[in-house]
N, C-alpha and C positions, 0 to 999 in steps of 0.2 A: 820733265813729266808734264803732260798737258792737263792743267787744272780745270779745263772745261770738260774733260772727258767724263763719261759716265763712272760713278765712284762705286765700286763694289766692296763691301765687307765680307771677307772669307774667314769663317771660324772653323778651324780644323786642327785637331791634336797630332795628327800623323805628319811628322815633319816633311817626309818625301812627298806625299800627296799635297800638302800646303805649298811647298816651294814650286813643285812642277806645275800646279794649276795656276799659281800666281803668275808664273812666267807665261803660260799659255794665254791666259786672259789679257795680260798686258800686250802681248803680241797682237792680240785681236782689238787693241785699241782701248781697253779699259784702263781706268786708274784703280788700283787694288791696295786696299789695306787688309792686314792679316791679324788674326789672334789665334793663340793656341789653347784656350780653354773658355768655358762659358762666361765666367765673371769677367774676364779680360775683354771678351767679345761685347758684353753688355756696356762696359765702359767706353770701349771704342765706339759703339753705336751712339751713345749718348754725347760723346765729345766730337765725333766726325760727321755725324748725320748723313750717312751714305745714301745713294739712290737705290740700291738694292742690296740684300743680304743673302749669303749662302751659309747655311748652317749644317754642320754635321750633327747627326742625331745623338751619337755616343760621345759626349764631351765631358772632360772632368770638370769638377767644381760645380757647374750648372749644365744640365743636359740641353741639347738643342730645342727640344719641345719646350722646356720651361724658359729658355732664352727667347724663343719665338712669341711666347705669351707676353713676356715682359716688353719686347719691341712693339706689340699690337696694342699695348696700353696706351701709346702715345703716337703711333705712326701707322700710315697705310702703305708704306713703301713695299714692293714686291719681296717675298720671302720664299726662297727655295731651300728645301730641306735635302740633305745628302745622306744616304744610309747604304751601309754594306749588306744590310739584310732587307730582302723583299718580302718581309712578313706583312700580310694585310693589316695586322693590328699596328704595327709600327707606323705604316703609311697613313692609316686613318687617324691615329692619335696625332701625328704631325699636321695633317690637314685641319683637323678639328681645333688645333691650337691657333690656327690663323694663317698657316702657310698657303701659299698660292699654288705651289707645285712641288714635286719631289723628283730626284734623279737617283737612280740606283748605282752604287759603285759595283765594279769599276766602270767608269763612264768615259765615253769618247769626248775630247775636248771640243770638237765641233758641235756635238749634240748639246752640251753644256752651254756653249755660247749661244746657240740658237734658242735655247729654253730662256735664258736670260733676256735676250732681246725681245722674245715674245711676250714675257712678263712685263717688260718696260713698255711696249706697245699698248698693252692693256691698260696701263696706268696713265700714259701720256696722251693716248689718242682720245678724240672726242667720242662720246657715247654713240653708238649706231642709231641711225635714224629710225624712228618709229612711225608706221603708217605713212601718210602723206606729209611728213615733216610738221606734224602738228605742234603748235606751241602751247595749247591748252593741256593742262594736267589730265592724265588718263586715270580713270577710276574703275576698280574692280572691287565692288562691295565696299568694305571700310578702308580699303587700301587706295592711296592716291600717289601717282608717279608724275613727277615733273621732269621730263627728259632734258629740258633746256637748263634748268637749275640744278640737275643731277641731285634730286631730293625726293625722298620717299616718306610718306606719312601714314600711319595706320591708326584709325580711330582717333584722328587728331594729334597723335603723338609722333614726333620724328622717329624714323628707324635709321640707325646707323649701319651702313653697308660698306664693305671694302669695295675698291674699284672693280674687282673681279665679280663679286656679288651683284653689284649694280649692272654690269654688262650682261650678266646672266639674266637678271630680272627683265631688262630692256629687250633682250632677245626673245624672251617668252611673250612680252607684251607686244612685240612686233607681230606675232602670229598667234593671237588667243584661240585656243581650241585646237590648234594644230599640234599634232605629236612631233616632237623634235628628237631624233635619235642622238645617242651620246657621241657618235661621230660627227654629226652636224654641230653640236655645241662645242665639241673640242676645237673644231675648225674655226667656227665664228666667234667664240668667246676667248679661247685660249690661244687663238692663232696658230694651231698646229696644222701644218701642211702634210702631216704623216700621221700614222696611227698612234694614238696615245692610250694611257691607262684609263679605263672608265671609272676607276675608283675616284679619280679627281673630280669628275662630274657628279658622281653620286654623292660625295661628302659635301661638295658646295651646294648641291640641290637641298641636302638635309639642313644645312646651315641656314640657308635662305628661307626654307619653310619655317624654321624655328623663329625667324625674325618677322616674317610677314604673315604667318598663319598657316598651319598645317593643311588647311582645306583648300588653298588656292592652287597648289601644283600637285597634279595627279601622276601617279606612275602607271604606265601603260606597259605591262609585263611584256618583255621580249622586243619592245619597240623603243621605249624612252619615256619622255615626260611631256606634259602639256599644262598650260595655264588654263584654270577653269574660269568660265565666265565671259562676257563680252564687255568691250570697253564702253564706258559711258562718258 
């Protein structure tokens, strides 16, 4: 086994899905560790420190949403939720717990691999350039964004953002006042080269608003979102 390969923690209670998915991911070059319930998954996360986590929503012992919250307490690794139910409530709850993405079962192995790699690119890649590669912090009211230091301050207090939230904010800051559609955000922030579920965008925008101020990102119904104000 290649110890330098990307390490995936896969927590799934269905034996058939767990084994088949593990084999598929290993064929695609990932190093995979598995767990069959939420508590075992948390222990595996703490001991193995994987690069990315795939969590089934309906897990015994501790469900996937609770496990995601525990992971988010001390890690910003990409987390992808897997669910057999495409219920909007399940999707939103998972994303609000801190997940970066979700995949509905049954899923195609190639799609899952693509989603994992897209999530890893968001974490590993440098933030997108803002404006003319400015090095000075950008200011929107009380909000200060340091693209080079990947740091955000609001009213003098640091704001803790996940890598996905940071890329989303930088994408808005790149074009203040410009309406960005959900499709544009899915492609530029989530690295989706295909149509994705707009709920991923909507929930992350709401989470970002809660952290930087609800008045800074406006909803333009039927079109998308825009950052309010001009850079200073």
